[in-house]
BARO-206024 format. One record per residue: chain; x, y, z of N, C-alpha, C, CB in turn; residue in one letter. Coordinates in pm, 1 decimal, always signed. Glycine has a CB too. Layout:
ATOM  kette      n.px      n.py      n.pz     ca.px     ca.py     ca.pz      c.px      c.py      c.pz     cb.px     cb.py     cb.pz  rest
ATOM      A         X         Y         Z         X         Y         Z         X         Y         Z         X         Y         Z     a
...
***
This chain:
ATOM  kette      n.px      n.py      n.pz     ca.px     ca.py     ca.pz      c.px      c.py      c.pz     cb.px     cb.py     cb.pz  rest
ATOM      A     +84.0    -118.4      +0.0      +0.0      +0.0      +0.0     +88.6    +124.8      +0.0     -95.6      -0.2    +122.2     m
ATOM      A     +61.6    +216.2     -87.5    +138.3    +339.3     -99.8     +89.1    +441.6      +1.1    +128.6    +395.5    -242.3     t
ATOM      A    +181.1    +504.3     +67.8    +145.1    +610.0    +163.2    +108.9    +735.8     +85.0    +262.2    +638.5    +263.8     c
ATOM      A      -7.6    +797.4    +114.9     -48.1    +915.7     +39.1     +44.8   +1034.8     +57.9    -187.0    +955.2     +78.1     p
ATOM      A    +109.8   +1045.8    +172.2    +197.6   +1159.9    +196.9    +333.6   +1143.1    +130.8    +215.6   +1180.3    +345.6     w
ATOM      A    +359.8   +1025.7     +78.8    +490.4    +998.6     +18.7    +523.7   +1097.1     -92.2    +494.6    +857.3     -35.7     r
ATOM      A    +425.4   +1136.1    -168.6    +449.3   +1222.8    -282.7    +429.5   +1370.3    -251.1    +359.4   +1183.5    -395.2     y
ATOM      A    +384.6   +1400.7    -132.1    +361.0   +1541.1     -98.1    +488.4   +1611.4     -54.0    +256.7   +1551.5     +11.2     s
ATOM      A    +592.0   +1537.0     -23.5    +719.2   +1595.6     +19.8    +831.2   +1539.7     -67.7    +746.7   +1566.1    +171.3     r
ATOM      A    +866.6   +1614.2    -168.7    +972.0   +1565.9    -257.9   +1102.4   +1539.2    -183.2    +996.3   +1666.7    -369.3     p
ATOM      A   +1175.0   +1435.7    -223.8   +1301.9   +1403.9    -157.6   +1399.8   +1520.8    -157.3   +1366.1   +1285.0    -224.8     p
ATOM      A   +1389.9   +1610.4    -256.2   +1481.8   +1724.0    -260.9   +1463.4   +1812.4    -138.0   +1460.1   +1805.9    -389.5     q
ATOM      A   +1340.9   +1829.0     -93.9   +1316.0   +1912.3     +23.6   +1375.3   +1849.2    +149.4   +1165.3   +1934.8     +41.9     r
ATOM      A   +1360.2   +1720.1    +159.7   +1416.4   +1651.5    +276.1   +1568.4   +1661.9    +273.1   +1371.9   +1502.9    +279.6     i
ATOM      A   +1626.7   +1644.0    +157.2   +1772.4   +1654.2    +144.9   +1819.6   +1795.8    +175.6   +1817.8   +1612.9      +3.9     e
ATOM      A   +1744.2   +1895.3    +131.4   +1778.4   +2034.5    +161.5   +1772.3   +2058.8    +312.4   +1683.1   +2131.6     +87.3     q
ATOM      A   +1669.9   +2005.7    +376.8   +1657.5   +2019.8    +521.7   +1774.7   +1952.6    +592.9   +1524.5   +1959.9    +570.3     l
ATOM      A   +1810.9   +1833.6    +548.4   +1925.2   +1762.6    +608.4   +2053.3   +1844.1    +593.9   +1943.3   +1623.7    +543.0     r
ATOM      A   +2073.5   +1900.8    +476.7   +2193.2   +1981.3    +451.7   +2197.2   +2102.7    +543.7   +2198.2   +2026.1    +305.1     t
ATOM      A   +2083.4   +2171.9    +554.8   +2077.4   +2290.1    +641.2   +2099.9   +2252.8    +787.5   +1942.3   +2360.9    +625.5     e
ATOM      A   +2036.6   +2145.4    +833.2   +2052.5   +2104.0    +973.0   +2194.3   +2056.7   +1001.8   +1953.3   +1993.3   +1007.2     l
ATOM      A   +2255.3   +1990.2    +904.8   +2394.3   +1945.5    +922.3   +2486.4   +2065.6    +937.7   +2439.8   +1858.3    +802.6     t
ATOM      A   +2466.9   +2167.1    +854.7   +2547.6   +2288.5    +864.6   +2529.5   +2359.1    +997.4   +2513.5   +2382.8    +752.3     g
ATOM      A   +2404.4   +2368.7   +1042.3   +2377.8   +2432.6   +1170.8   +2440.7   +2353.8   +1284.8   +2227.2   +2446.8   +1193.3     e
ATOM      A   +2429.2   +2221.2   +1279.1   +2487.0   +2137.4   +1383.6   +2638.7   +2152.4   +1388.3   +2449.2   +1990.9   +1361.4     l
ATOM      A   +2702.5   +2151.0   +1272.6   +2848.0   +2168.1   +1268.2   +2888.5   +2303.2   +1326.7   +2899.4   +2155.4   +1123.6     e
ATOM      A   +2813.4   +2408.5   +1293.6   +2843.3   +2541.7   +1346.7   +2827.5   +2543.9   +1498.3   +2751.8   +2647.5   +1282.2     r
ATOM      A   +2719.5   +2486.9   +1547.4   +2694.2   +2484.7   +1691.5   +2805.7   +2410.9   +1763.9   +2558.5   +2419.2   +1721.9     i
ATOM      A   +2844.7   +2295.7   +1711.3   +2946.2   +2214.7   +1779.0   +3085.5   +2278.3   +1774.5   +2951.6   +2076.8   +1716.6     l
ATOM      A   +3114.8   +2357.1   +1671.2   +3246.2   +2420.7   +1664.3   +3250.0   +2554.5   +1737.7   +3286.3   +2440.8   +1519.7     t
ATOM      A   +3133.5   +2615.6   +1758.3   +3128.6   +2746.8   +1823.7   +3119.4   +2739.1   +1975.8   +3011.5   +2824.5   +1771.5     d
ATOM      A   +3119.0   +2619.9   +2032.0   +3104.2   +2606.6   +2175.9   +3224.7   +2537.7   +2237.0   +2977.5   +2530.0   +2209.3     t
ATOM      A   +3246.0   +2563.4   +2363.1   +3355.5   +2497.9   +2435.3   +3313.8   +2359.9   +2485.1   +3401.1   +2584.6   +2553.3     k
ATOM      A   +3182.5   +2337.2   +2496.5   +3131.0   +2210.5   +2548.1   +3042.9   +2145.5   +2441.8   +3051.5   +2232.1   +2680.4     d
ATOM      A   +3107.4   +2074.3   +2349.2   +3035.2   +2013.3   +2237.7   +2934.1   +1909.2   +2285.6   +3133.5   +1949.0   +2140.6     a
ATOM      A   +2965.5   +1837.6   +2391.4   +2874.0   +1735.3   +2442.7   +2744.8   +1798.3   +2493.5   +2941.0   +1654.7   +2554.9     l
ATOM      A   +2755.3   +1903.4   +2572.6   +2636.2   +1971.7   +2622.7   +2556.9   +2034.1   +2508.0   +2675.3   +2079.6   +2724.8     a
ATOM      A   +2626.4   +2086.9   +2408.7   +2558.6   +2144.9   +2292.6   +2481.3   +2037.3   +2216.7   +2660.3   +2213.7   +2199.1     a
ATOM      A   +2542.0   +1920.6   +2200.6   +2474.9   +1811.5   +2130.3   +2353.0   +1764.4   +2208.3   +2571.6   +1694.6   +2107.2     m
ATOM      A   +2362.9   +1757.7   +2338.8   +2248.4   +1719.7   +2422.0   +2134.4   +1819.2   +2402.0   +2288.8   +1712.9   +2571.8     i
ATOM      A   +2165.5   +1946.6   +2400.4   +2063.5   +2049.2   +2379.9   +2000.3   +2036.4   +2241.6   +2123.9   +2189.2   +2397.7     a
ATOM      A   +2081.6   +2014.2   +2139.4   +2030.4   +1999.3   +2002.5   +1937.0   +1879.3   +1994.0   +2146.8   +1983.6   +1901.7     v
ATOM      A   +1977.4   +1767.2   +2048.7   +1893.9   +1646.8   +2043.8   +1764.1   +1665.8   +2121.9   +1970.9   +1526.4   +2099.2     l
ATOM      A   +1771.3   +1735.2   +2234.4   +1650.4   +1761.9   +2311.9   +1553.9   +1850.7   +2234.4   +1686.1   +1827.2   +2445.3     a
ATOM      A   +1606.6   +1951.7   +2169.0   +1521.9   +2041.5   +2089.2   +1458.6   +1965.0   +1972.8   +1604.4   +2161.9   +2036.0     i
ATOM      A   +1537.1   +1880.3   +1906.1   +1481.0   +1800.2   +1797.0   +1371.2   +1708.4   +1849.5   +1591.4   +1717.4   +1727.8     q
ATOM      A   +1393.1   +1650.1   +1965.7   +1291.9   +1563.8   +2025.7   +1164.0   +1639.2   +2056.3   +1345.4   +1500.7   +2152.1     g
ATOM      A   +1177.5   +1760.2   +2108.9   +1059.5   +1841.8   +2137.3    +984.1   +1877.6   +2009.8   +1099.9   +1969.0   +2211.1     l
ATOM      A   +1058.6   +1905.7   +1904.4    +993.7   +1935.9   +1775.6    +909.4   +1818.2   +1728.2   +1099.1   +1971.3   +1668.7     r
ATOM      A    +967.2   +1697.1   +1732.2    +892.7   +1579.9   +1688.7    +776.1   +1549.2   +1782.8    +985.5   +1459.5   +1679.4     f
ATOM      A    +797.3   +1571.6   +1910.1    +691.1   +1549.4   +2006.8    +569.3   +1635.5   +1973.6    +740.9   +1579.4   +2148.9     q
ATOM      A    +593.4   +1761.8   +1945.3    +483.4   +1852.0   +1910.3    +426.2   +1820.0   +1773.0    +530.6   +1996.8   +1914.0     r
ATOM      A    +513.1   +1789.8   +1677.3    +468.8   +1756.7   +1542.3    +375.4   +1635.5   +1543.5    +589.7   +1729.5   +1451.7     l
ATOM      A    +411.9   +1534.9   +1621.5    +334.3   +1411.2   +1627.2    +227.1   +1413.7   +1736.5    +427.0   +1293.7   +1649.8     l
ATOM      A    +220.5   +1525.8   +1807.8    +122.9   +1542.4   +1916.8    +135.1   +1431.4   +2020.6     -19.9   +1545.0   +1860.6     r
ATOM      A    +259.1   +1401.4   +2057.7    +284.8   +1301.7   +2160.6    +263.2   +1364.5   +2298.0    +428.6   +1244.6   +2147.9     l
ATOM      A    +234.2   +1283.7   +2399.2    +212.6   +1339.3   +2532.9    +337.0   +1411.4   +2584.1    +172.5   +1228.6   +2630.5     p
ATOM      A    +314.4   +1520.7   +2656.0    +425.2   +1603.6   +2705.0    +460.0   +1576.8   +2850.9    +391.3   +1749.5   +2687.9     e
ATOM      A    +393.6   +1483.7   +2914.1    +427.0   +1452.5   +3052.2    +332.5   +1514.9   +3153.0    +565.7   +1496.8   +3081.3     g
ATOM      A    +241.0   +1593.7   +3106.4    +141.1   +1651.6   +3195.7    +190.6   +1774.0   +3270.6     +95.9   +1548.9   +3293.9     g
ATOM      A     +96.0   +1850.4   +3319.6    +128.8   +1969.6   +3396.4    +213.3   +2067.5   +3318.1    +199.9   +1931.7   +3522.3     g
ATOM      A    +299.6   +2133.3   +3388.3    +384.5   +2234.6   +3325.6    +525.0   +2182.6   +3295.7    +393.3   +2356.8   +3414.7     d
ATOM      A    +541.7   +2051.2   +3296.7    +675.6   +1995.2   +3278.0    +734.4   +2032.3   +3141.9    +671.4   +1843.6   +3292.9     i
ATOM      A    +650.8   +2038.6   +3038.1    +700.8   +2075.6   +2905.9    +762.4   +2214.3   +2905.1    +589.3   +2068.8   +2804.1     g
ATOM      A    +694.5   +2308.5   +2968.3    +747.1   +2445.7   +2977.3    +873.1   +2450.7   +3062.9    +640.8   +2540.6   +3035.3     e
ATOM      A    +878.6   +2371.6   +3168.2    +998.5   +2367.8   +3253.9   +1117.4   +2310.5   +3177.8    +972.1   +2284.1   +3381.2     r
ATOM      A   +1091.3   +2210.0   +3094.9   +1198.5   +2151.6   +3013.7   +1251.9   +2256.3   +2916.6   +1148.0   +2026.5   +2936.5     v
ATOM      A   +1163.4   +2330.4   +2851.9   +1205.4   +2435.0   +2758.8   +1286.7   +2541.4   +2830.5   +1084.0   +2498.5   +2690.5     i
ATOM      A   +1243.7   +2581.7   +2947.2   +1319.0   +2681.5   +3024.7   +1457.0   +2628.6   +3062.4   +1241.3   +2721.1   +3151.8     e
ATOM      A   +1465.6   +2501.5   +3100.3   +1594.4   +2442.0   +3135.5   +1686.0   +2437.5   +3013.7   +1574.9   +2300.5   +3193.0     r
ATOM      A   +1630.3   +2405.0   +2897.2   +1710.0   +2405.5   +2773.9   +1762.6   +2544.8   +2743.5   +1626.7   +2354.1   +2655.8     l
ATOM      A   +1677.7   +2645.1   +2762.9   +1723.3   +2783.6   +2740.2   +1839.4   +2817.4   +2832.6   +1607.4   +2883.8   +2761.9     r
ATOM      A   +1829.5   +2775.0   +2957.0   +1938.0   +2799.5   +3053.0   +2065.3   +2729.0   +3008.6   +1897.7   +2752.2   +3194.4     t
ATOM      A   +2051.7   +2603.3   +2966.6   +2168.9   +2528.4   +2919.7   +2234.6   +2596.6   +2800.7   +2129.4   +2385.8   +2882.1     m
ATOM      A   +2152.1   +2641.4   +2707.2   +2204.6   +2707.1   +2587.5   +2273.4   +2837.0   +2623.6   +2092.8   +2733.1   +2486.7     i
ATOM      A   +2212.7   +2915.1   +2712.7   +2274.0   +3041.4   +2756.6   +2409.8   +3015.2   +2822.3   +2180.4   +3116.1   +2855.4     d
ATOM      A   +2420.0   +2907.3   +2897.9   +2545.7   +2874.4   +2964.5   +2653.3   +2829.5   +2866.0   +2522.7   +2766.0   +3067.8     e
ATOM      A   +2614.0   +2782.7   +2749.3   +2709.5   +2738.8   +2647.9   +2773.0   +2855.9   +2574.1   +2641.3   +2647.2   +2548.8     l
ATOM      A   +2703.5   +2967.7   +2569.4   +2752.8   +3081.2   +2492.6   +2865.7   +3153.5   +2560.5   +2642.5   +3176.6   +2466.2     e
***
């Protein structure tokens, strides 16, 4: 069975997105003194994006907002 969304997103767009994200990731990792912490922040942000995109549960209460605030603090400390 063919997925209907398969043709709505041309592979070129996905490849362009991958290229842009790869460039941003490389810049982030080279511009910081703590590449490991930067990578953790990047992966957490990507996870939050997919969580919202797929409408996955956020853990209830205000935990989602607290996680975002903690990520902002981590990112500020990396600069």
